[in-house]
C-alpha positions as a printed NumPy array, in Angstrom:
array([[  0.116,  -0.075,  -0.126],
       [  1.443,   3.299,  -1.   ],
       [  1.033,   6.126,   1.35 ],
       [  1.213,   9.745,  -0.01 ],
       [  3.306,  12.233,   1.797],
       [  3.484,  16.137,   2.341],
       [  6.711,  17.768,   1.226],
       [  9.106,  19.604,   3.437],
       [  7.832,  21.034,   6.949],
       [  4.139,  20.504,   5.997],
       [  4.041,  16.852,   7.055],
       [  4.87 ,  17.554,  10.769],
       [  2.679,  20.712,  10.437],
       [ -0.232,  18.76 ,   9.475],
       [  0.337,  15.917,  11.818],
       [  0.183,  18.28 ,  14.677],
       [ -2.894,  19.592,  13.213],
       [ -4.348,  16.115,  13.1  ],
       [ -3.324,  15.542,  16.884],
       [ -4.961,  18.736,  17.883],
       [ -8.138,  17.851,  15.721],
       [ -8.102,  14.372,  17.62 ],
       [ -8.034,  16.224,  21.123],
       [-10.892,  18.448,  20.047],
       [-12.849,  15.359,  18.819],
       [-12.121,  13.894,  22.125],
       [-13.68 ,  16.596,  24.053],
       [-16.831,  16.129,  22.165],
       [-16.676,  12.278,  22.716],
       [-16.772,  13.096,  26.264],
       [-20.301,  14.884,  25.646],
       [-21.273,  11.585,  23.62 ],
       [-20.293,   9.289,  26.487],
       [-22.051,  11.283,  29.126],
       [-25.436,  12.11 ,  27.34 ],
       [-25.79 ,   9.136,  24.696],
       [-26.785,   6.569,  27.232],
       [-29.105,   8.87 ,  28.893],
       [-30.959,   9.55 ,  25.711],
       [-30.042,  13.366,  26.053],
       [-29.036,  15.729,  23.169],
       [-25.394,  16.003,  22.345],
       [-25.719,  19.474,  21.038],
       [-28.022,  21.181,  23.558],
       [-27.247,  22.414,  26.281],
       [-23.711,  23.518,  26.126],
       [-21.062,  21.802,  28.449],
       [-21.672,  22.622,  31.951],
       [-20.755,  21.135,  35.444],
       [-22.674,  17.994,  36.243],
       [-22.64 ,  19.19 ,  39.996],
       [-23.555,  22.798,  39.925],
       [-24.755,  23.373,  36.454],
       [-21.82 ,  26.074,  35.855],
       [-21.971,  26.737,  32.179],
       [-18.404,  26.311,  30.781],
       [-16.797,  29.358,  28.911],
       [-14.893,  28.665,  25.83 ],
       [-11.45 ,  28.992,  27.852],
       [-12.736,  26.194,  30.199],
       [-13.187,  24.058,  27.462],
       [-10.033,  23.909,  25.725],
       [ -8.749,  20.083,  25.429],
       [ -6.31 ,  19.176,  28.22 ],
       [ -5.005,  22.732,  29.086],
       [ -8.391,  23.713,  30.786],
       [ -8.32 ,  20.596,  32.906],
       [ -4.747,  21.543,  33.937],
       [ -5.452,  25.205,  34.42 ],
       [ -8.354,  24.654,  36.538],
       [ -6.425,  22.077,  38.685],
       [ -9.102,  19.404,  37.728],
       [-11.849,  21.474,  39.726],
       [-14.994,  23.153,  38.681],
       [-14.46 ,  27.167,  38.557],
       [-18.171,  27.514,  39.797],
       [-18.325,  25.125,  42.784],
       [-14.987,  23.526,  43.137],
       [-16.03 ,  20.087,  42.557],
       [-13.324,  17.782,  41.279],
       [-13.491,  17.188,  37.517],
       [-12.546,  13.387,  36.517],
       [ -9.34 ,  12.767,  34.919],
       [-11.319,  10.893,  32.492],
       [-11.949,  13.815,  30.513],
       [ -8.419,  14.645,  29.618],
       [ -7.712,  11.042,  29.274],
       [-10.321,  10.802,  26.58 ],
       [ -9.016,  13.741,  24.663],
       [ -5.528,  12.495,  24.937],
       [ -6.146,   9.089,  23.861],
       [ -8.264,  10.314,  20.693],
       [ -5.543,  12.53 ,  19.814],
       [ -3.004,   9.658,  20.046],
       [ -5.042,   7.345,  18.135],
       [ -5.518,   9.893,  15.373],
       [ -1.699,  10.454,  15.18 ],
       [ -1.337,   6.658,  15.14 ],
       [ -3.708,   6.27 ,  12.383],
       [ -1.706,   9.003,  10.375],
       [  1.273,   6.947,  11.033],
       [ -0.276,   3.853,   9.843],
       [ -2.095,   5.189,   6.681],
       [ -0.215,   8.249,   5.735],
       [ -2.058,  10.937,   3.867],
       [ -4.199,   8.566,   2.117],
       [ -7.922,   7.841,   1.777],
       [ -7.634,   5.107,   4.048],
       [ -6.956,   7.553,   6.877],
       [-10.616,   8.654,   6.525],
       [-12.415,   5.324,   7.69 ],
       [ -9.788,   4.882,  10.24 ],
       [-10.448,   8.072,  11.91 ],
       [-14.282,   7.493,  11.782],
       [-13.808,   4.197,  13.348],
       [-11.692,   5.541,  16.086],
       [-14.314,   8.435,  16.733],
       [-16.777,   5.504,  17.284],
       [-14.896,   2.931,  19.183],
       [-13.67 ,   5.36 ,  21.906],
       [-16.987,   6.571,  23.082],
       [-18.625,   2.904,  22.623],
       [-16.019,   1.499,  24.892],
       [-16.427,   3.968,  27.761],
       [-20.269,   3.841,  27.615],
       [-20.139,  -0.005,  27.708],
       [-17.812,   0.479,  30.673],
       [-20.146,   2.627,  32.527],
       [-23.391,   1.323,  31.605],
       [-23.061,  -2.158,  29.784],
       [-24.776,  -0.985,  27.006],
       [-23.909,  -0.348,  23.172],
       [-26.167,   2.255,  21.948],
       [-27.918,   1.059,  18.546],
       [-27.675,   4.731,  17.435],
       [-23.938,   4.336,  17.414],
       [-23.269,   0.902,  16.243],
       [-25.874,   0.681,  13.342],
       [-25.084,   4.078,  12.03 ],
       [-21.408,   3.242,  12.368],
       [-21.897,   0.046,  10.37 ],
       [-23.679,   1.997,   7.457],
       [-20.764,   4.486,   7.558],
       [-18.14 ,   1.65 ,   7.322],
       [-20.092,   0.254,   4.136],
       [-20.285,   3.865,   2.591],
       [-16.651,   4.688,   3.219],
       [-15.709,   1.394,   1.501],
       [-17.322,   2.564,  -1.931],
       [-14.362,   4.778,  -2.91 ],
       [-12.113,   1.774,  -2.306],
       [-13.579,  -0.03 ,  -5.009],
       [-15.822,  -3.057,  -5.665],
       [-13.881,  -5.607,  -3.585],
       [-13.473,  -3.44 ,  -0.602],
       [-17.391,  -2.701,  -0.671],
       [-17.894,  -6.564,  -0.976],
       [-15.723,  -7.056,   1.88 ],
       [-17.391,  -4.586,   3.986],
       [-20.934,  -6.071,   3.323],
       [-19.673,  -9.532,   4.059],
       [-18.108,  -8.408,   7.197],
       [-21.   ,  -6.599,   8.622],
       [-23.318,  -9.731,   7.788],
       [-20.976, -12.373,   8.939],
       [-20.191, -10.451,  12.066],
       [-23.834,  -9.719,  12.933],
       [-25.102, -13.347,  12.056],
       [-22.052, -15.179,  13.862],
       [-22.775, -13.265,  17.158],
       [-26.417, -13.468,  16.922],
       [-26.047, -17.274,  16.563],
       [-23.71 , -17.312,  19.626],
       [-26.218, -15.052,  21.538],
       [-29.13 , -17.703,  20.98 ],
       [-27.065, -20.596,  21.766],
       [-26.102, -18.792,  25.001],
       [-29.666, -18.507,  25.938],
       [-30.58 , -22.176,  25.113],
       [-27.571, -23.664,  26.989],
       [-27.372, -21.302,  29.984],
       [-30.89 , -20.087,  30.106],
       [-29.708, -16.428,  30.724],
       [-27.873, -13.801,  28.821],
       [-24.237, -14.981,  27.991],
       [-23.539, -12.372,  25.426],
       [-24.512,  -8.726,  25.452],
       [-27.343,  -7.859,  23.012],
       [-25.369,  -4.93 ,  21.63 ],
       [-22.099,  -6.929,  20.762],
       [-23.423,  -8.282,  17.441],
       [-23.958,  -4.773,  16.244],
       [-20.431,  -3.661,  17.382],
       [-18.939,  -6.669,  15.546],
       [-20.921,  -5.958,  12.605],
       [-19.704,  -2.336,  12.58 ],
       [-16.147,  -3.699,  12.886],
       [-16.704,  -6.096,  10.007],
       [-17.911,  -3.248,   7.981],
       [-14.82 ,  -1.159,   8.654],
       [-12.147,  -4.082,   8.74 ],
       [-13.766,  -6.544,   6.419],
       [-14.691, -10.105,   7.291],
       [-11.104, -11.169,   7.12 ],
       [-10.535,  -9.413,  10.644],
       [-13.342, -11.019,  12.636],
       [-11.554, -13.987,  13.771],
       [ -8.745, -12.244,  15.023],
       [-11.134,  -9.587,  16.852],
       [-12.91 , -12.455,  18.6  ],
       [ -9.638, -14.03 ,  19.46 ],
       [ -7.936, -10.909,  20.738],
       [-10.968,  -9.57 ,  22.428],
       [-11.597, -13.019,  24.298],
       [ -8.093, -13.536,  25.593],
       [ -7.444, -10.029,  26.731],
       [-10.893,  -9.722,  28.236],
       [-10.387, -13.09 ,  30.076],
       [ -6.902, -12.299,  31.334],
       [ -7.856,  -8.686,  32.776],
       [-11.348, -10.068,  34.09 ],
       [ -9.328, -12.873,  36.053],
       [ -7.092, -10.542,  37.497],
       [ -9.808,  -7.806,  38.514],
       [-11.84 , -10.802,  39.98 ],
       [ -8.659, -11.921,  42.172],
       [ -8.061,  -8.152,  43.138],
       [-11.256,  -6.539,  43.534],
       [-14.029,  -9.642,  43.611],
       [-15.484,  -8.531,  40.591],
       [-14.444,  -9.12 ,  36.909],
       [-16.052,  -5.895,  35.479],
       [-17.349,  -2.653,  36.846],
       [-20.718,  -2.24 ,  38.578],
       [-23.384,  -1.222,  36.055],
       [-24.852,   2.45 ,  36.312],
       [-28.354,   3.385,  35.585],
       [-28.578,   4.744,  31.827],
       [-32.029,   4.555,  30.696],
       [-34.547,   7.063,  31.833],
       [-38.124,   5.699,  32.731],
       [-40.524,   5.446,  29.593],
       [-43.479,   7.86 ,  30.097],
       [-46.603,   6.018,  30.544],
       [-48.472,   5.35 ,  27.254],
       [-45.187,   5.48 ,  25.243],
       [-43.485,   2.425,  23.84 ],
       [-39.737,   2.291,  23.915],
       [-37.79 ,   2.63 ,  20.574],
       [-36.775,  -0.663,  19.159],
       [-38.891,  -2.858,  21.451],
       [-41.416,  -5.423,  20.229],
       [-42.79 ,  -8.538,  21.881],
       [-42.896, -12.056,  20.43 ],
       [-46.293, -11.412,  19.507],
       [-46.232, -13.52 ,  16.315],
       [-46.395, -16.656,  18.503],
       [-49.59 , -15.596,  19.777],
       [-52.788, -17.482,  18.6  ],
       [-55.24 , -15.784,  16.277],
       [-52.571, -13.364,  14.677],
       [-53.035, -13.291,  10.703],
       [-50.761, -15.097,   8.909],
       [-49.303, -12.176,   6.931],
       [-48.564, -10.386,  10.151],
       [-46.575, -13.167,  11.279],
       [-44.46 , -13.382,   8.079],
       [-43.636,  -9.689,   8.781],
       [-42.905,  -9.822,  12.372],
       [-40.638, -12.909,  12.525],
       [-37.714, -11.371,  10.482],
       [-37.856,  -8.144,  12.261],
       [-38.113,  -9.747,  15.839],
       [-34.945, -11.86 ,  14.686],
       [-32.934,  -9.039,  13.956],
       [-33.617,  -6.498,  16.795],
       [-35.355,  -8.125,  19.618],
       [-34.159, -10.064,  22.614],
       [-33.683, -13.845,  22.391],
       [-36.75 , -15.611,  22.975],
       [-37.347, -17.801,  26.365],
       [-35.591, -15.098,  28.443],
       [-36.293, -15.255,  32.185],
       [-39.646, -13.594,  33.118],
       [-40.46 , -11.828,  36.368],
       [-43.559, -12.267,  38.2  ],
       [-45.773,  -9.849,  35.801],
       [-44.634, -11.867,  32.8  ],
       [-41.981,  -9.406,  31.585],
       [-38.382, -10.095,  30.797],
       [-36.197,  -9.618,  34.029],
       [-33.917,  -6.658,  34.102],
       [-30.285,  -8.248,  33.54 ],
       [-27.839,  -7.213,  36.275],
       [-24.048,  -8.189,  35.783],
       [-22.754, -10.802,  38.068],
       [-19.514, -10.504,  39.661],
       [-17.811, -12.634,  37.031],
       [-19.365, -10.628,  34.164],
       [-17.345,  -8.383,  31.988],
       [-18.453,  -5.893,  29.397],
       [-17.061,  -7.203,  26.036],
       [-17.401,  -4.202,  24.05 ],
       [-14.286,  -2.455,  25.314],
       [-12.417,  -5.547,  24.502],
       [-13.805,  -5.739,  20.813],
       [-12.85 ,  -2.245,  20.447],
       [ -9.546,  -2.772,  21.644],
       [ -9.11 ,  -5.729,  19.467],
       [-10.386,  -3.753,  16.447],
       [ -8.006,  -1.007,  17.056],
       [ -5.097,  -3.539,  17.423],
       [ -5.879,  -4.944,  14.077],
       [ -6.4  ,  -1.556,  12.395],
       [ -3.171,   0.04 ,  13.585],
       [ -0.74 ,  -3.047,  14.111],
       [ -1.67 ,  -5.28 ,  11.258],
       [  1.67 ,  -4.583,   9.509],
       [  3.653,  -5.498,  12.645],
       [  1.512,  -8.561,  13.254],
       [  2.187,  -9.608,   9.555],
       [  5.839,  -9.216,  10.086],
       [  6.083, -11.251,  13.321],
       [  3.601, -13.98 ,  12.826],
       [  3.657, -16.757,  10.45 ],
       [  1.974, -15.843,   7.139],
       [ -0.732, -18.49 ,   7.472],
       [ -1.724, -17.47 ,  10.96 ],
       [ -1.304, -13.609,  10.026],
       [ -3.748, -14.153,   7.27 ],
       [ -5.972, -15.97 ,   9.426],
       [ -6.332, -13.21 ,  11.988],
       [ -6.818, -10.719,   9.439],
       [ -3.389,  -8.921,   9.702],
       [ -2.946,  -6.76 ,   6.854],
       [  0.598,  -5.702,   5.897]])
C-alpha cells in the first residue's frame, strides 16, 4: 500500500494539526459518553458542570489545558473534574496520530479516523452502563459500508460480508447462550458492534477480533476478579423511565407466536424480531415481563475488548504480519 506524504515542513505541521483535531474530537466524545446513554441531546445544552450546572466558557473547554489550568476542579463550585475527561481527549489525539502513521495521507486515513471516533465512546459507554447504543453501532456499520465505496468493488463486498458475518455469527452465539445457560451469556449490543467492525475492517479481521478480545478480556477479568472480587465494573443506571403510554424505541414482543394473529403479520414480524429483539425464552418476572439483567461479579463488558481488538488490527496489522507466520497472520486478518 502506497502512502502519500506531504513535502518539507508541511508533513509535521499537518501531523500536529491532526493530533490537535483528535484532542478536540475527544472533547466532544466526552459529551457523547455522558449524554447518549441517558438519551440526551449531544448538541444542547452546552457543556456544564454536572454538579452545579455552571456553564463552561470557551477557555474552560480547551482540551487538556483547561483541566490542568483549573487544577481538575470546577470554577463554579470547586467540585473535582474526573481525570477521564483529559484521558479521553489525549487518547483520541494519540489514536488519530497513530492512524496517520499507519495510513499516511491517503483515503484509508478517513475511515480509520471515523472508526476511532466511534470505538472510543462505545468502549467507555459500555464500561459505565453495560450498553452499546444502537444509534451508534448501526449508524457506524452503515458508515463503514459507505466509506468502502471509494475503495472499489472488492472493498465494498468485503465490508458487506464483514457486517453480515459479524452480526449473524454473534447472533447465533447469543441464541446458543440463551438455550444452554437460560440467561444472557453475550451482550445484546455486541453483535451490532462486531457488524460495525466487520464493515470497517472486512470479514477477514473477524476471527482475530474475537480471539484478541476474548483472550485480553479473560486475562484482565481474572486479574480484576482476584483483586477486587468483580471481573467488571458495576452497572450504572443509563436508561430514563419511559413515560406512561409510550413504547420504548426498538422494542417489540414476540407477538407473532400468539394465537389468532393473521398469517401475513406473522411473516412480517418474524424477520424483524429475529434482527432487533431479545432472544426468546428469556427469564420472566412475576408480571410476565423480561427480567432486568444485572451483571454478576464474574461478568465483563465485552464491548471495550472488541473495540481494543479492532484498534489493534487496524493499527498493528503490518507489525503482526511481520512477526507472525504468514498463515496465522492471514487467518487473524493482519494486513501488511
